[in-house]
C-alpha positions as CSV (number, residue, x, y, z in Angstrom):
1,X,34.5,-60.2,12.0
2,X,30.9,-60.1,11.2
3,X,29.7,-58.2,8.2
4,X,26.5,-56.4,8.4
5,X,24.2,-56.3,5.4
6,X,21.4,-53.8,4.9
7,X,18.1,-55.5,4.1
8,X,14.8,-54.0,3.2
9,X,11.5,-55.1,4.7
10,X,9.2,-56.8,2.2
11,X,6.9,-53.9,2.0
12,X,9.6,-51.4,0.9
13,X,11.2,-51.3,-2.4
14,X,14.7,-50.0,-3.2
15,X,13.2,-47.0,-5.1
16,X,11.1,-45.9,-2.1
17,X,14.1,-46.3,0.3
18,X,16.3,-44.1,-2.0
19,X,13.6,-41.5,-2.2
20,X,13.3,-41.4,1.6
21,X,17.1,-40.8,2.0
22,X,17.1,-37.8,-0.4
23,X,16.2,-34.5,1.4
24,X,14.0,-32.0,-0.4
25,X,15.7,-29.0,1.2
26,X,19.4,-28.4,1.8
27,X,20.8,-26.0,4.3
28,X,24.1,-24.2,3.4
29,X,26.0,-22.2,6.0
30,X,28.6,-19.7,4.8
31,X,31.1,-17.9,6.9
32,X,30.9,-14.1,6.1
33,X,32.0,-11.0,8.0
34,X,29.2,-8.7,7.1
35,X,29.1,-5.6,9.4
36,X,27.3,-2.8,7.6
37,X,23.7,-2.9,6.7
38,X,24.3,-2.0,3.0
39,X,26.6,-5.1,2.6
40,X,23.9,-7.2,4.3
41,X,21.3,-6.0,1.9
42,X,23.5,-6.4,-1.1
43,X,24.5,-9.9,0.0
44,X,20.8,-11.0,0.5
45,X,19.8,-9.5,-2.9
46,X,22.6,-11.4,-4.7
47,X,21.7,-14.7,-2.9
48,X,18.0,-14.3,-3.5
49,X,18.7,-14.1,-7.3
50,X,20.3,-17.5,-7.2
51,X,18.1,-20.3,-8.5
52,X,16.1,-22.4,-6.1
53,X,16.9,-20.5,-2.9
54,X,14.0,-20.7,-0.4
55,X,15.3,-18.5,2.4
56,X,18.3,-16.4,3.5
57,X,19.4,-15.6,7.1
58,X,22.2,-13.2,7.7
59,X,23.5,-13.5,11.2
60,X,25.8,-10.6,12.1
61,X,26.8,-11.7,15.6
62,X,27.9,-15.2,14.6
63,X,29.3,-13.9,11.2
64,X,27.5,-16.4,9.0
65,X,24.9,-16.6,6.3
66,X,22.5,-19.5,6.2
67,X,20.8,-20.5,2.9
68,X,18.0,-22.9,2.6
69,X,17.8,-24.3,-1.0
70,X,15.9,-26.9,-2.8
71,X,18.0,-30.1,-3.2
72,X,19.4,-30.2,-6.8
73,X,18.2,-33.7,-7.4
74,X,14.7,-33.1,-6.1
75,X,13.9,-30.5,-8.7
76,X,14.8,-32.8,-11.6
77,X,11.7,-34.9,-11.9
78,X,11.5,-36.7,-15.2
79,X,9.0,-34.8,-17.2
80,X,6.7,-36.5,-19.7
81,X,7.1,-35.0,-23.1
82,X,3.9,-34.5,-24.9
83,X,3.8,-36.1,-28.3
84,X,2.9,-33.5,-30.9
85,X,-0.3,-34.0,-32.8
86,X,-0.3,-35.7,-36.2
87,X,-0.2,-32.9,-38.8
88,X,0.5,-32.3,-42.4
89,X,2.3,-29.1,-43.6
90,X,2.9,-27.6,-47.0
91,X,5.9,-25.4,-47.4
92,X,7.2,-23.4,-50.3
93,X,10.9,-23.8,-51.1
94,X,13.0,-22.8,-54.1
95,X,13.7,-26.1,-55.8
96,X,15.8,-25.3,-58.8
97,X,17.2,-28.6,-60.0
98,X,17.3,-32.3,-59.3
99,X,20.2,-31.8,-56.9
100,X,18.1,-29.5,-54.7
101,X,15.2,-32.0,-54.8
102,X,17.6,-34.8,-53.7
103,X,19.0,-32.6,-50.9
104,X,15.5,-31.8,-49.6
105,X,14.6,-35.5,-49.7
106,X,17.8,-36.5,-47.8
107,X,17.1,-33.9,-45.2
108,X,13.5,-35.0,-44.8
109,X,14.5,-38.7,-44.5
110,X,16.9,-37.9,-41.7
111,X,14.2,-36.2,-39.6
112,X,12.7,-38.9,-37.5
113,X,9.5,-37.1,-36.7
114,X,8.4,-37.0,-40.4
115,X,6.6,-40.1,-41.6
116,X,5.8,-39.2,-45.2
117,X,6.9,-36.4,-47.5
118,X,6.3,-35.2,-51.1
119,X,8.5,-32.9,-53.1
120,X,6.8,-31.0,-56.0
121,X,9.5,-29.6,-58.1
122,X,7.4,-27.7,-60.6
123,X,5.2,-26.0,-58.0
124,X,8.1,-25.5,-55.6
125,X,6.2,-27.1,-52.8
126,X,7.2,-29.6,-50.1
127,X,4.5,-31.5,-48.2
128,X,5.4,-33.4,-45.0
129,X,3.2,-35.5,-42.6
130,X,4.0,-36.8,-39.2
131,X,4.1,-36.0,-35.5
132,X,6.1,-32.8,-35.3
133,X,6.0,-29.1,-34.4
134,X,5.6,-27.3,-37.8
135,X,7.8,-24.3,-36.8
136,X,10.6,-26.6,-35.8
137,X,10.6,-28.5,-39.1
138,X,10.5,-25.2,-41.1
139,X,13.5,-23.9,-39.0
140,X,15.5,-27.1,-39.6
141,X,14.8,-26.9,-43.3
142,X,15.9,-23.3,-43.4
143,X,19.1,-24.0,-41.6
144,X,20.1,-27.1,-43.7
145,X,19.0,-25.8,-47.1
146,X,20.1,-22.2,-46.5
147,X,17.0,-21.0,-48.4
148,X,13.8,-19.2,-47.5
149,X,11.0,-21.5,-46.3
150,X,7.4,-20.3,-46.3
151,X,4.7,-22.3,-44.6
152,X,1.6,-22.3,-46.8
153,X,-0.7,-24.6,-45.0
154,X,-0.9,-26.7,-41.8
155,X,-3.5,-29.4,-41.1
156,X,-3.8,-31.0,-37.7
157,X,-5.7,-34.3,-37.4
158,X,-7.5,-35.9,-34.5
159,X,-8.3,-39.6,-34.6
160,X,-6.6,-42.8,-35.6
161,X,-3.5,-43.0,-37.7
162,X,-5.2,-44.7,-40.6
163,X,-7.7,-41.9,-40.9
164,X,-4.8,-39.4,-40.7
165,X,-2.8,-41.1,-43.4
166,X,-5.8,-41.4,-45.7
167,X,-6.7,-37.7,-45.2
168,X,-3.2,-36.6,-45.8
169,X,-2.9,-38.6,-49.0
170,X,-6.2,-37.4,-50.3
171,X,-5.4,-33.8,-49.6
172,X,-2.0,-33.9,-51.2
173,X,-2.5,-36.5,-53.9
174,X,-2.4,-35.4,-57.6
175,X,-2.0,-37.8,-60.5
176,X,1.4,-36.5,-61.7
177,X,3.2,-36.6,-58.4
178,X,5.4,-39.4,-57.0
179,X,5.3,-40.2,-53.3
180,X,8.5,-40.9,-51.4
181,X,8.1,-43.0,-48.3
């Protein structure tokens, strides 16, 4: 017995061969006994509300419904996530004791998008810098601390990271504060 092996020409890669074998549209044929016009209309309305349906053909004489849909794998193209801009945000939180301050610090250290943070216990302010969406960070803080979070100021920076870090430190630096990196 001879075994056959599939070989690609030198000009084609495996990825291009796989993409050629995947259809963009898929045709689905359903068997349905639809005799009255109201049922036909209702069936076509229901099918049109389904996601990714291109066309619907109801054939009464052959008792079947033909759907043309987008192939499920074709719609899932890997999207490039945009990296949020570097920004600094100042929030007001009720920081009552050292335990609250430590809890805030622990929460901020576990957030990967935050690069630097500063907890001001006397002023009840928390300053954070990094590449994040400010509303998302405030919502996470609200959920984990179970306290009201108020966004006081948001600064977005354009340019190199060194300039951003220097601007962030200059705007938030006071002699009596301690930075936590």
